[in-house]
N, C-alpha and C positions, 0 to 999 in steps of 0.2 A: 305726241308723236303722230297725231292725225292731221296736222296742218298741211295744207297745200303750200307750195312755194310761190307759185305765180299769183298775182293779185286778181281781183275780180275784173278790173278794168285796165286795159293796156295803156302804156304811155307811147303815143305815136305822133309823128308829125302829121299835120292835116293833109299834106300832099300825099303821104303814104296811105292814109286812110282812103282817100279818093281813088288812088290807083288800085288798091286791093279790091274795093267795091266794083270798080270798072271791070277789072279782070274777072271777078266772080260772075258778074252779069254776062260778060262777053263769052266766057268759056262754057257757061251753062247751056248755050244754044249751039256752039260750034265745036265743042270738045276741047280737051287739053292740047297744048302744043305737042308736036311729035317728040321733041326732046325737052321735056318740061324742066329737067335739071339745068340744061343750058339756059333756058329762058329765065329761071329763077336767079341764076348768077348774073345774067346780063341786065335784067330789069330791076332787081332788088339787091344785088350783091350778097345773095344767100347761097352757100355751098351745102347741099344736102347729102353729099357722099358720106359713107360711113363704112361699117363692117358688120357682117353677120358671123358670129364666131370669130375666126381669124381671117375670114375671106372678105375682100373689098366688095362693096355693093354701091350701086349708083345712087340709091336713096334708101332711107331706113325702113321703108314700109314693106311688109311681107304678109303672106297668107299662112296662117297656122294650119297644121295637119288636121284634117277632118273631112266632113261630108262634101266640102266644096273643093277638094283637091284629090279626087279619086278617078278622074278620067281625062283623056287627052284634050277634049274640048275645053274643059275648065282651065287646064294649064295653059293652053294656047291663048285663051281669052285674057288670062292674068298677065302673061308675058307681053302680049300685044298692048295691053292697057298701061304697062310700064311699072309693074311691081318690082321692087328690088330683089325679092326672093320669094320662093314658094316651097313650103314643106309638104310633101306628099302624105296622103292618108297613111295611117300607121299600119304596117304589116305585122302579122303575128309570126314570131320566129318558129322555125321547124327544123328537124334534122333531115338527113339524106333520105330517109324512108317516108317523109311527109308527116311525121308525128309532131303535134304541137302541144306542149305542156300547158299553154294558155289558150287552149281551144275555145273556152267559154267566152273569150273576148272577140271572136270572129263571128259577128252577128250581122246578117243581111237585113238591115232595117234602117232606111234612111229618112224616115218620117221626121220632119222638124216642125216645131211650132214657134213662131216668132211673135213676141208680145211685149208690151211695155212692162216695166218693173219699177218699183219704188224701193229705194234702199232703206234697210231697217235702221242703220246707224244715223243717217243724215236726212232722210226724207227726199234725197235727190232722185230724179227720175232718169230712167235709162231704158235699155233694151235687153231682153234675155231670149235665148234660144234653148229649147229642150228637145231632145231626140232620144230614140230608143236604141240606135245602133252603137257599135263600139269600133272594133278594128276592121281591117280589110277582110272581106268575106270570101273573096275568090281564092284561086290557087296561088301558090308562091310563084310558079312559072308565069302566070298572068301578071303578077305584080312586077316581076323583073322586066317583062316586055313593056309594061306601062312606064317603068322607071327609065328605060332606054329611050323611049319616045319623048318623055318629058325632058330628059337631058338635052336631047337634040333641039327641042323647042326653046329651052332656056338659052342655049348657046346662040341660037338664031336671033333672039331678041335681047340679049344681054341681061337675062334674069337668072340668078343663081337658083338651082333646083337641088333639093336634098331629100333623101328618104327619112322616114320615121319608123322605128321598130319597137315592138313590145316583146321583150325577152322573158324567159321563164323566171318567176320569182317564187321561191319555195316558202312555205310556211314553216315557222319554228326553225329547227336545226336541220331540216331536210337538205339534201344535196341539190345544187343547181344542175340543170340539164345542159351540160357543157357542149354536147354534140349539137344542140340547137343553136347555141351561140356561134360555134365554128361554122357550121354549114350556112347559116343565114348571112353572117357578116362577110364571109369569103365570097359568097355568090353576089352580094351587093357590090363588093369591091371589084369583082370581075367586070360587071356591067359598067361601073364608074370608069374603070381604066380604058374602056373602049372609046370614051369621049373626052377624057381629060388627060390621058397619058400617065405621067408619073405623079400627078398631084394626089395627095392623100384623100381617101374617101371621106367625105363629110356627111355626117348623119346625126340624127337625134335619137336618143333613147327615151321612150315614153314610160313614165312612172305612174300612170293613172291608177293602178291598184292601191296606191297609198291614199287616194282620194276616198273612194268608197266603191261599192258594188261587189265586194267579197269580204270574207272574214279577215283577209290579209290586212285590210285597212285599219283594223282595230288592234294590231299587234305592234306596239311601239318598238320593241327590241328587234323584231323582224325587219321593220322599216329601216332602222338605223343600220342593221347588218347589210341590207341591200345597198345602201348608199356607200358603205365602206368597201364592199366587195365587187359590185357590178361593173364599175368602170374598168377595173383591172381585168375582169373576165372578158369583157368585150375587146379591150386593147390587146389581150394576149392572143386573139384569134388571127392577128395579122402581124407582120414584122414591124419593128419600131419605125415610126415616121410614116406609116401607111394609112393612118386613121386620124381624122379630126373629129373628136367626139363631143357632142353637146348632150347634156343631161337635162331633161325637162322635169323640173320639180312641180309637184302638184300641192295644192293646199290640203293638208291632212284634216281629219275630223277633230284634231286636238287643238289646244290653245296656242297663243302666239309664242310662248316660251318654247314649246316643243317644236313648233314650226321653225323657229330660229335655230334650234338645235339640229334639225335635219339639214339646214343650210351649212352650218359650221362643220357638221360631221362629214358632209360630202366634200367640202373644201379642204379640211385639215386632216381627217383621220384615215382616209383611204391610202393604200400603198400607191395607187395611181389616181391622179386627179383628172377630172374632165377638162377639156380645152375651153369649154364655155358652158354657161348655164342658160336655161330658158325658165323665166319665172313670171307668174305662176298661174296655171290655168284652172278656173272653176272653183266654186265652193260646193258644199254638200248640205242639203236640208234633209235630215233624217225623218222629218215628220211629213214631208210632202208626199202625197199619194198619187201623183200624176202618172207614174209608171206602173202603179199597182203592185210595187215591190217595197213600199214603205219609205222611199226616199228618191231624191232626184238631184243631179248636179245643176248648178245655176251660176249666172254671172251678174252683170249690172254694177251699180255704184258700190255695193258692199265689197265686191271683189277687188276693184281698183283701190279702194280705201285700205283694205287689209294688205294688199301687195305693196303699196307705197309705204305703209307703216313699217312693214318688215324690212323693206329695202333700206329705209332710214336706219333701222337698228343695226343692220349688217354693215352699212357704211360707217356708222359711228364706231363700231368695233374695229373696223379697218383703220380709221383715222386715229384712234386711241392706241394703236399698236397692239391690240389684244388678239389678233389673228397671227398664227405662226407663218402663214404664207399669204401672198396677194390673192385677192378675189379674182377669179377668172372673168373673162368677158361675159357680159350679160345681154341676153335678148329678152326684152320685156313683153309680157302678154297679159291680157285680162282687162276687159272694159276699156280698150283703147278706142274711143268713139270719136275723137277729135284730134287735130294737131296740137291743141293745148294740152290734152291729156298725154299725148305722146311725149311732149316736152317735160311733163311732170316726171315721167319715167326716166327720160334722158338726163334730167338734172340730178337724178339719183344714180347715174352711171350706166343706164341701159343704152347700148349702142345700136340697137335695132328694135323694131316693134312688130309683133305678130298679131294679126286680127283674124277673126272668123265671123262673128256676129255682124260686124259693120258691112259685110259684103252680101247680106241677105235681108236687109230691111225692106219694108214696103217702098215702092217707087216714090210715094209721096214724101218720104223722109229725106230724099236727096234734092238738092237744088238743080242739078243738071237734068235736062229734059231728053237727052239722047245718050246712046252708048250703053255699054254693059254696066252692071252694078259695080264692078271693080273700078271702071273709069269714074263712075259717079261718086264712089267713095273717095277716090283720090282727089277729085275736085273739091269735096268738102274738107278733106284733110289739109290740103294746101291752101285753099283760097277763101274759105269761109271768113267773112269780115270780122266776126266776133270770136270764133274759136279755132281759126285756121293756123297752120304752122307758120305761114308768112307773117301774119299779124304778130304772133308771139315771139318769133325769131327777131323781128325788127324791134319789138319791145325790149328784148334782152340786149340788143345792140344800143338802143337809145338810152337805156339806163346804165350802160357801161359794164354789164355783166359779161358780155362777150364782144367780139369785134375788134380784138386787139392786134390782129394780123392784117394790116393794110385795110382796115375797115370792113373786112369780110365777116358776115355773120355765118359762122361755121357750125354745123350740127355737131361735129366732133368736139368743138370747143365746149358745147353745152354738156356733153357727156363727161367732160373732165372738170366741170364747174365745182362739183362737190369736194374735190381735192384742193381747190384753190380759193376762189372767192366765196364759195358756199360753205367753207369749213365751219364758220361761226354758226350757221344755221343748224348744222347737224350736232354740234357740241351743245348748243343752247337747248335743243329739243330734249336732251336728257333731263333737264331740270324743270321742264314745264309740264 
């Protein structure tokens, strides 16, 4: 189950190799084309449009919620650079009197340390970021103002912008703080409606307490209860059809079997299913003393390897007819450091990709010599001659895996590959 789908070396025509290298070198000094999606279609016959949740996006690349999406300047930079979507910093839910049951997650500390990391499973090298902060540390009123400004910027530049929220998650059999669910969701919906009219509020629900950082992370039955009940609680705060809900699953501190159980519980067992899933942010090292609290969340090659492995297992259950309902749309996240890795997620059905670490690497890690780190990251994602999306989309077309609609290499076709041409790969994985 640990095998990657794409080979080590792409199959490309020599003319395509030359063109990609030329574009990589040219854009590193001039910046990307203003409408890079149109350029990709015209120059290479590549269609990168997709969807984030149920919402169309111009390209599959987005910024995950975190320290790089907590102010207006960051959102403006990302929208101008051409991201398909941006998820804002996670706000902590509160009731009408300002009480927050998850108050401990509102920590004002944005210190981040970016450093190389070597995967324990494969020895592959990558990048990791550790930080001490958690959710939005300001007031809820400030977040709503930031949300409104971000929506305006997104509309101006064609970038989808959505909020992220951490709601109250009780331990054991304690009650949920329903007043926090109602007040927070309805307030977000009111701001959303000012910019989108009758479109349903789109938002992510952050489940980071299942990762670590509190005793809640160690309670398996409590975690499964949250996945069964929370989607319904959030949806119940608005009228039917007024909310498009994405649930962000985290990697728990338990083994793969329990991790898969959290996924199937969320998909099958709740009275209300989420509209889409975000899978899956961060691992947790209980022995790491960096924070002084006995553990730290981390990413890198081990994160992508586990995520891809679990997505394979989920898709196999789907293909074998062992799930009672279809798997919702998936937005992939976790060690998405290249266009090639983005396609590994997409070949397992992920329709969009969320990144955070990639946008804060040392300047020397990017080929582009000008522009913001978001622009530089997109340059690598699209045009890197060895690991870029263009190279590997053309490989998939050249090998006949995609490109059956008038020769167009479509990202959407990649995301449905597992159901069609890739079916044998997933079924064979069970026996290897």
